N, C-alpha and C positions, 0 to 999 in steps of 0.2 A: 636312688629314685630319679627317674627321667624328668625332663622338662614338662612333658605331657601329664605326668602323674602329679606334679606339684601345682599345676595350673588347674584351678577349680572352674569348671564350665558353668556359667550362670544359665538357668533355664530361659528359653525364649518365650516371648509373650503367648504365642499359640499353645505352647505346652502348658503354661500356667492357667489358661482358660479351661483346660481339661483336668486341672489338679484341684481336688476339694480343699477348701480353706486357703487357697492362694491369694496373695496380695499383689496388686499391680501398682507400679510407680508411674510417674508421668512419662518416663522413658519407654516403658512397656506399651503405653497407649500410643505413643508416637510410632513405635515399631509395628503396631496394628494398623497404621495408616492414618491416624487422626492428626490433623494440623493443630497448631498451638491453641487456637481459639476453641476448637472442639475439646481438646484436653482440659482447658480451663472450664468449659461448660460441664464436663463430667465431674470435675472436682467441686464445682459449686453445687451440683445436684445431689451427689451421693454422700453418705456418711464417710468421714475421713478417719483413717487409722494413723495415729502418731505414737510411735513407740518411744518410751523414755530414753534419752541419750542418743536418739537417731533423728537426724534433721529432715529426712525425706518423707513427706506424707504419702500415704498409700490408700487405695480403695480395694475393697474385696472384689475378686474376679466375678463371683456370683452376682454381686450388686450391679457390676458393669454389664454383664450379660442380660440381666433383667431390665436394665435401662434401655439397652438396644432393642430388646423385644417389645417393650412398651412404646418405644419411639418408632417402630416400624409400621408403616401404613400400607395396607393392601387394598384390594378393590372393595372390601367389606367395611372399611373405615375411611372417614374423611379427615384429612389433615387439618389441624386447628388453624 
């Protein structure tokens, strides 16, 4: 088995956004370009998934995309 075969490649955040049922960590949100304060705001707003025995909280990718959609203002909506 070669080195490349032994190394498991983790999916990148943009891939996960297109994957049904995907979970995003804080690292994924940073990879998408969010600064720490924005990542904190996402985690305060969305339901958190915490798996038993795993210390990293996650959010569902579809919840994140819905939040971005709800938080996007166009000419037809006034920002609060």
